[in-house]
C-alpha positions in Angstrom: -79.5 27.4 -24.1 -83.2 27.3 -25.0 -85.5 29.6 -26.9 -86.9 30.8 -23.6 -83.4 31.8 -22.5 -83.1 34.0 -25.6 -86.4 35.7 -24.7 -85.5 36.3 -21.0 -81.8 37.3 -21.3 -80.8 40.7 -22.6 -77.4 40.0 -24.1 -76.9 43.6 -25.1 -77.4 44.7 -21.5 -75.0 42.0 -20.3 -72.2 43.5 -22.5 -73.3 47.1 -21.9 -73.8 47.9 -25.5 -76.7 49.3 -27.5 -78.8 47.1 -29.8 -77.3 48.8 -32.9 -73.7 48.2 -31.7 -71.4 47.0 -34.5 -69.1 44.0 -34.3 -66.1 46.1 -33.2 -68.0 47.6 -30.2 -69.3 44.2 -29.1 -65.8 42.7 -29.2 -64.3 45.6 -27.3 -66.9 45.4 -24.6 -66.6 41.7 -24.2 -62.8 41.8 -23.9 -63.0 44.5 -21.3 -65.6 42.6 -19.2 -63.8 39.3 -19.7 -60.6 40.8 -18.2 -62.5 42.2 -15.3 -64.5 39.0 -14.4 -62.0 36.3 -15.5 -61.9 33.5 -12.9 -58.1 33.8 -12.7 -58.6 37.4 -11.4 -61.5 36.5 -9.1 -60.7 33.2 -7.6 -63.4 31.9 -5.3 -65.8 34.7 -6.3 -69.1 33.0 -7.3 -70.7 36.2 -8.5 -67.7 37.0 -10.8 -67.8 33.5 -12.2 -71.5 33.8 -12.9 -70.9 37.2 -14.6 -68.1 35.8 -16.7 -70.4 33.0 -17.9 -73.1 35.5 -18.7 -70.9 37.7 -20.8 -69.5 34.6 -22.5 -73.0 33.5 -23.5 -73.9 37.0 -24.7 -70.8 37.3 -26.8 -71.2 33.8 -28.4 -74.6 34.9 -29.8 -74.0 38.5 -30.7 -70.6 37.9 -32.4 -72.3 35.4 -34.8 -74.2 37.4 -37.4 -76.8 34.7 -38.0 -77.4 33.9 -34.4 -77.6 37.6 -33.6 -80.3 38.1 -36.3 -82.3 35.2 -34.9 -81.9 36.5 -31.4 -83.1 40.0 -32.4 -86.1 38.5 -34.3 -87.2 36.4 -31.3 -86.8 39.2 -28.9 -88.8 41.5 -31.1 -91.6 39.0 -31.4 -91.5 38.4 -27.6 -91.8 42.1 -26.8 -88.4 42.2 -25.0 -88.6 39.3 -22.6 -92.0 38.3 -21.3 -92.6 34.7 -20.4 -95.6 33.1 -22.2 -97.3 30.1 -20.6 -100.1 27.8 -21.5 -103.5 28.3 -19.8 -106.8 29.9 -20.3 -107.6 33.5 -19.7 -105.1 36.3 -19.8 -105.4 39.9 -20.7 -107.4 40.6 -23.9 -105.6 43.6 -25.2 -105.2 45.2 -28.6 -104.0 43.4 -31.7 -100.3 43.1 -32.4 -99.3 41.2 -29.3 -96.9 38.2 -29.4 -99.7 35.7 -29.1 -101.7 37.5 -31.8 -98.8 37.2 -34.1 -98.6 33.5 -33.7 -102.4 33.2 -33.8 -102.4 34.9 -37.2 -99.6 32.8 -38.5 -101.1 29.5 -37.4 -104.8 30.2 -37.9 -105.8 31.7 -34.6 -108.1 34.7 -34.1 -106.8 38.2 -33.6 -108.0 40.9 -31.4 -109.5 40.2 -28.1 -111.2 36.9 -28.7 -110.1 33.3 -29.1 -106.3 33.6 -28.9 -104.0 30.7 -29.6 -101.8 30.3 -26.6 -98.4 28.6 -26.8 -96.5 26.9 -24.0 -92.8 27.0 -23.4 -92.9 23.6 -21.7 -90.7 21.0 -23.2 -93.1 18.1 -22.8 -95.4 17.5 -25.7 -95.0 18.7 -29.3 -96.3 22.0 -30.5 -94.8 24.0 -27.6 -93.2 27.5 -28.1 -89.7 26.1 -28.5 -90.9 23.6 -31.1 -92.5 26.4 -33.1 -89.4 28.5 -33.0 -87.3 25.5 -33.8 -89.3 24.9 -37.0 -89.1 28.5 -38.0 -85.3 28.7 -37.7 -84.4 25.2 -38.8 -84.1 23.5 -35.4 -85.4 20.1 -34.6 -88.9 19.6 -33.3 -90.4 17.1 -30.9 -89.1 17.2 -27.4 -85.6 18.5 -28.0 -86.7 22.1 -27.8 -85.3 25.1 -29.8 -81.5 25.2 -29.7 -80.1 28.3 -31.4 -76.7 26.8 -31.9 -78.2 23.8 -33.6 -80.8 25.7 -35.7 -78.6 26.2 -38.7 -75.2 24.7 -39.6 -73.1 26.0 -42.4 -72.0 23.4 -44.9 -68.3 22.6 -44.2 -65.9 20.7 -46.4 -64.6 17.4 -45.0 -61.0 17.2 -43.8 -58.2 15.9 -46.0 -56.8 12.5 -45.2 -53.0 11.9 -45.5 -51.3 8.6 -46.3 -48.1 7.4 -48.0 -47.1 4.7 -50.6 -43.7 3.3 -51.6 -43.0 2.4 -55.2 -40.0 0.9 -57.0 -38.1 3.1 -59.3 -39.5 1.5 -62.5 -43.2 1.6 -61.5 -42.7 5.2 -60.4 -41.2 6.2 -63.8 -43.8 4.2 -65.9 -46.8 4.9 -63.7 -48.6 2.4 -61.5 -51.6 1.8 -59.2 -51.4 1.3 -55.4 -53.9 0.3 -52.7 -54.0 2.7 -49.8 -55.8 1.7 -46.6 -56.8 4.6 -44.4 -59.5 5.0 -41.8 -60.9 1.6 -42.4 -61.1 2.1 -46.2 -59.0 0.7 -49.0 -58.7 3.0 -52.0 -57.0 2.2 -55.3 -55.0 5.2 -56.5 -53.5 5.8 -59.9 -49.9 7.1 -59.6 -49.0 9.0 -62.8 -45.8 8.3 -64.7 -42.7 10.2 -63.7 -43.6 10.7 -60.0 -40.6 11.7 -57.9 -39.6 10.8 -54.4 -41.5 12.9 -51.9 -44.1 14.1 -54.4 -47.7 14.4 -53.2 -50.6 13.0 -55.2 -54.1 14.5 -54.4 -57.2 12.4 -55.0 -60.2 14.8 -55.0 -63.2 13.8 -52.9 -61.6 10.7 -51.3 -61.1 12.3 -47.8 -63.5 12.6 -44.9 -67.2 13.4 -45.8 -68.4 17.0 -45.5 -70.7 18.4 -42.8 -74.2 19.6 -43.5 -73.9 19.0 -47.3 -70.4 20.3 -47.6 -68.0 18.6 -50.1 -65.8 15.8 -49.0 -62.1 16.3 -48.4 -59.2 14.9 -50.4 -56.8 12.0 -50.0 -53.2 13.2 -50.1 -50.7 10.5 -50.8 -47.0 11.1 -50.3 -45.0 8.9 -52.6 -41.7 7.4 -51.6 -39.6 6.1 -54.5 -36.9 3.4 -54.0 -33.6 4.6 -55.5 -32.2 2.9 -58.6 -28.5 1.8 -58.7 -28.0 3.5 -62.1 -30.8 5.9 -63.0 -32.4 9.0 -61.4 -35.1 11.4 -62.5 -35.1 15.2 -62.3 -38.0 17.6 -62.0 -38.2 17.9 -65.8 -38.7 14.2 -66.3 -35.1 13.7 -67.6 -33.6 10.3 -67.0 -30.0 10.7 -65.7 -27.1 8.4 -65.4 -23.3 8.6 -65.0 -21.2 6.6 -67.5 -17.4 5.9 -67.1 -15.1 6.2 -70.1 -11.5 5.6 -70.5 -8.9 8.4 -70.8 -8.3 7.5 -74.4 -12.1 7.6 -75.2 -12.4 11.0 -73.6 -9.2 12.4 -75.1 -9.5 11.1 -78.6 -13.3 10.9 -78.8 -15.4 7.8 -79.3 -18.9 6.4 -79.7 -20.2 4.4 -76.7 -23.3 2.5 -75.8 -25.3 3.4 -72.7 -28.3 1.6 -71.2 -31.8 2.9 -71.1 -34.7 2.1 -68.9 -36.5 0.1 -71.5 -33.5 -2.2 -71.9 -32.5 -1.1 -75.4 -29.1 0.6 -75.4 -28.5 3.7 -77.4 -25.2 5.0 -78.9 -23.8 8.3 -77.6 -21.0 10.2 -79.3 -18.3 11.4 -76.9 -16.4 14.4 -78.5 -12.7 14.4 -78.4 -11.4 16.2 -75.4 -14.5 15.6 -73.3 -13.7 16.3 -69.6 -15.0 14.4 -66.7 -18.3 15.7 -65.5 -19.6 16.9 -68.9 -23.2 15.9 -69.6 -24.4 14.7 -73.0 -28.0 14.8 -74.0 -30.0 12.1 -75.9 -33.3 13.6 -77.0 -36.6 11.8 -76.2 -35.1 8.9 -74.2 -36.2 10.1 -70.8 -39.5 9.6 -68.9 -42.7 9.6 -70.9 -45.6 11.3 -69.2 -49.1 12.4 -70.4 -47.8 15.9 -71.1 -44.2 15.5 -72.2 -41.2 13.3 -72.7 -37.9 14.0 -71.1 -34.4 13.3 -72.4 -31.6 11.0 -71.4 -28.8 12.9 -69.7 -25.4 11.1 -69.7 -22.7 12.5 -67.4 -19.2 11.4 -68.4 -16.8 10.2 -65.8 -13.2 9.7 -67.0 -11.7 6.7 -65.3 -8.0 6.9 -64.4 -6.2 3.5 -64.5 -5.1 2.3 -61.1 -2.3 0.2 -62.5 -0.2 0.8 -65.6 1.8 -1.7 -67.6 5.3 -0.7 -68.5 4.2 0.1 -72.1 1.2 2.2 -70.9 3.3 4.1 -68.5 5.8 4.9 -71.2 3.0 6.1 -73.4 1.6 8.4 -70.7 5.1 9.8 -70.0 5.4 10.5 -73.7 2.1 12.2 -73.7 3.1 14.3 -70.7 6.3 15.4 -72.4 4.5 16.2 -75.6 1.9 18.4 -73.9 4.3 20.1 -71.5 4.2 23.9 -72.0 0.6 24.0 -73.2 -0.4 26.0 -70.1 -1.2 25.5 -66.4 -4.6 23.7 -66.2 -5.1 25.0 -62.6 -4.4 28.7 -63.4 -8.1 29.5 -63.6 -8.7 28.0 -60.1 -6.1 30.4 -58.5 -7.5 33.3 -60.5 -11.1 32.7 -59.2 -9.9 32.0 -55.7 -8.4 35.5 -55.6 -11.7 37.2 -56.3 
């Protein structure tokens, strides 16, 4: 659509609304007319198809505040829709006409003499559409004035998504990865303590913005290879399960457990520790820039698969000695009855 189209076409009349109609009235009018003239409802009707296109063009301009403002300004200067062409002569009326306005703006004389006349032809530079294009931000030359291309709002670039796989230790300690996306290779720093499935956002590393808008981000989904012994929770605690013998759990003991740095630490197992209890070693978890987690040791009491004669006699003696101390499953039945 050219600048001349904006001068000649009355979009308000096309939608049947007054020039001061608000957005709600314009939208309501468009929806009503669109239902009436929609091609699905008027198959083979060329007039209905043309009308549907006309109201679509009108709504596209009037529903956009900036385009509507430009349209109103151009129509006001053009006096409501007269076509202006190049050539000598023409009526020499009073001041205030469309050509007088442009004459005054660009150095031409006012009144009845020596008017500057502007052509709407799209051949050489300096035509009517070129002038309007320069006024409202459009391109000059032979492209003509295009309302939709006159001004483009800055828009941020789109985010780009990628993924990276790390071993457990590099994920805990922090690492760098090279991510190739859309023909670019980007080196990304992965912070210490990243968890499986966590997303790392690199600001400004996505697609470039439009019309001066900021670039998007690069979002990396990190996949962490499981470790056979350790795991990490959301609080940066390092977790592992350690087996102990029945005697160690029943009588109490001090055991050594591994750590991620290879230096074992001693952990005290209190007497009577049941299987599944978790013991905490402060400050031996994952170290991040903000905090350091703990080492959480879950106890697993190992029951011997085979007993020697002596061991069996000892267990039988223990069973006899502890008989009558209460039913260890009574609480289960009580809770099951709730």
